[in-house]
N, C-alpha and C positions, 0 to 999 in steps of 0.2 A: 806605343805607348796605352796607357790604361789608366782606371778608372774611372768615378762618375764628374760631374761638372754640374754649374751651378742652373742652367735652365735647363726645360720642361720638351722632350720634339712628343707632338702628337698625332699620328695616325693611324691609316685605316690598317688590324687585323685582317690576312689575306687566307690563313692561318694554313699558309706553309708556315707559312710560318710553325705571417708574416710572422718583446723579449726573442731570437739567436734562432730561429726555424720555419723551411721551405723551400719546395726544388719542382723543377719545372723540366717534364715528359716533352720528349720528341720527336714530331716524326723528321724529316727526310725526302722536299724536293715530291710530292705525291708519293711516293712510297717510308714502307715501314723496314726499315731495315731491318736485315735477317746477322743472321753467324756467320756467312758464309759471303764469300765476292766485294769480303771492304778490304782487303790488304791495298787494293787501285785502287780506290778511293781516297785514301789518304794521302797519299803524293809521297815527296822530303819523309819515313820517318829513320832518316839518321840523325846520331845525338845533336841534342841543338834544334832542330828544325824548331818552329813555334810557325802559328798558328792566331787568327782576330777572335775573341769571345764577342759579342751583343748582347748585352740581356732585354730583356723589356716583358714587362708585365700588362694584363687586360686581364676585367672580371664579366663571362656569364652566369650565367641561368641561378639555384640559390636562393636565398634572402633579403637577398644588397636591395630587395624593393621599397625592406622595411628601414631603408639608411636615409638619411638625409646627405648624413656623409659614411662614410668608415676609412678615417686618414690612417696608412701603413708604412711606420717606419723602417726601414731598410739599412741594412750595416756592411751588408759582402755577400759572398755566394760562397757557399761548398759547392767540390766535383771532386769525383772518385772515379780520378786512370778505370776501364774495365779490365776484369779479374779474370786468365785467357780459361777458365775450369768455367766458366757461369753460362751454359746454353742459351740462354735466352732473358728476355724483360718480366721486371713483376708482374703477377698476374692478382688485379683490382678486382674491385667487389666495385663495381662504382651503377648510380640510380637512373633514369630511365633519361637525365638532365646527363647523361657522364659526368658527373659530381663522385669524385670516390671515395670510399667509407675508412677513410683515414684515423690511425690509433698509433699513442705511441709506441707499441712493439710493434711496430712496420718501420719505422724511422729508422735511417741507419745514422749511429756514433760515431762509427766508430773511429782508431785514429789511421784508417788507410783514405779518411779523402783529405785537403785538400782546400785552406782557406785563403781569399783574397779580401783584405778585408778594404769598405769602399775609403776616396780619400774623403768623403763625405755623407752622413747618410742619405740617406733622395725620400724623401716622403713619395705617395701615392694614395689620392682620394681613388678606391676603389669607384665608388658611385658617378665616376666621372668620368672610370673609364666601358663600360658599356658596350652596347651597338656596335658593337668590332672597331675600337677606340683601345688604340696600344697608348705605355711608356714609357720612354727609354727612359732604364735604372745607370744604366752602366754600360760604357762606347768601347771597343777596340781595343781591348783583353787581351794583353800576349799571353798566353799557355801555351804546356808541348804537345806536338800534333801528336796525336791520342783517341783512341777512340775512351768513349768517357758514359760512369754508370748513369749517371743521373747527376742535375744543376738542383742545390736547396740555394734560398732567400733566408738574410739571418735578419732578421723582423726580432728588432730591439723593442717597439713599441703598439700601437691600438691600440688608438679614440676613436671611437665609433657612438652617433650621435641617431637616436628615435627622428624620425619623423615625423610620426602621430603625440608626440607631445614632448618633442625636443630632451629627452631624457639619454642618458649616460650610459651605452649598451656597453651589457661583460664579454668581451670578444678576444677569441685570441685563440693559439695554436693546441687542440691534442693533447695534453700532459703537458703544455709547456716546450714542447719536443719541434724538430725541426720540420717544416712542412715537406716531402717529398714528392717528385715528382722524377717513378721510373721506367722512362725512353728516351734508352742511349741514344747519345749524340758527338761528333767527331770533330773534332781541331785535326784541319785541314790542310799542309802547307800552303805558304801565300794564299790564303782565302780566307774572308771573315765569316763565321759559324753568327744567327740572327738564333739565339734561345727563346720565346717566349714563352712566360709561362701564365696560366690561366689557373688564380683559382675568385673561390668566392664562400662569402657566412649565410654558414647552416645555421638556422635554430634546436637546439638543443632540446629533442623531444616538446614537452609544456612550459620546461623553467624560460625564462627571462634572457637567458643565455646563449649564445652564441661558440661557432667555434669555423675559423679557417679550414675549408678543406679546396685539394687538386680539383681538378675541373677536365678532365682526361682528351676530350676527343678537336678542342679550342687552348690544348694545347700544342706546340709547336716548335720546329727548328727551319730552316734554307740556307742555303751556304749563297756567298762570287765570291767572283776575282776579289784580291788585295789590285785598285792600282798601284801601278810605282812609277819615279819622272825617270823609268827606264825604258814607258818604255815611248815616250816624250824622244830618246836617243838616237841619231843616227849611227 
């Protein structure tokens, strides 16, 4: 089963855990995934083996306090299967709050990505996603068992209203490109991967505009077994 749904789920972000452009960085169950020792984690990687991916979003630090609301519309996700010649996660500059300084040149828009459109666009108000709250935007999407380089959110619109005077803010991603989270994650056979991406609006110097940027330290991934009816059969 795949695709988003008509309801919104809010929950506490545990730490284990926008126009067409965003990525998420993943950490695995308390340990950063290295380039060795991963084959045994994936389980059955034979042709046709699949697992489930659920995607959630949250918002921490940055300049979100400037906003009365900041609603991001997300139409789908991109993922990229890992290139076996790549030795590790990409290094990125971050500030003291873990906000990554990302520009258009940092974003992979190659044909190696795979795109998954949501059944319906999903809206997420970043103001409502502070203090550890998350919103599930896509649940139990079936993907091939593999390691993946990143996850991107396909954002079609951002509407920001400033708290001080109620005016509309100019909010976008750098160069209109996707927002990319460069930490690897896995899709494992008969397991659910939950990818929680943290991003926030950051003011552009002395201008009135804001850029959405990923937050590495609060982006994460968790894994759990999928319950099946077989467990209830004798």
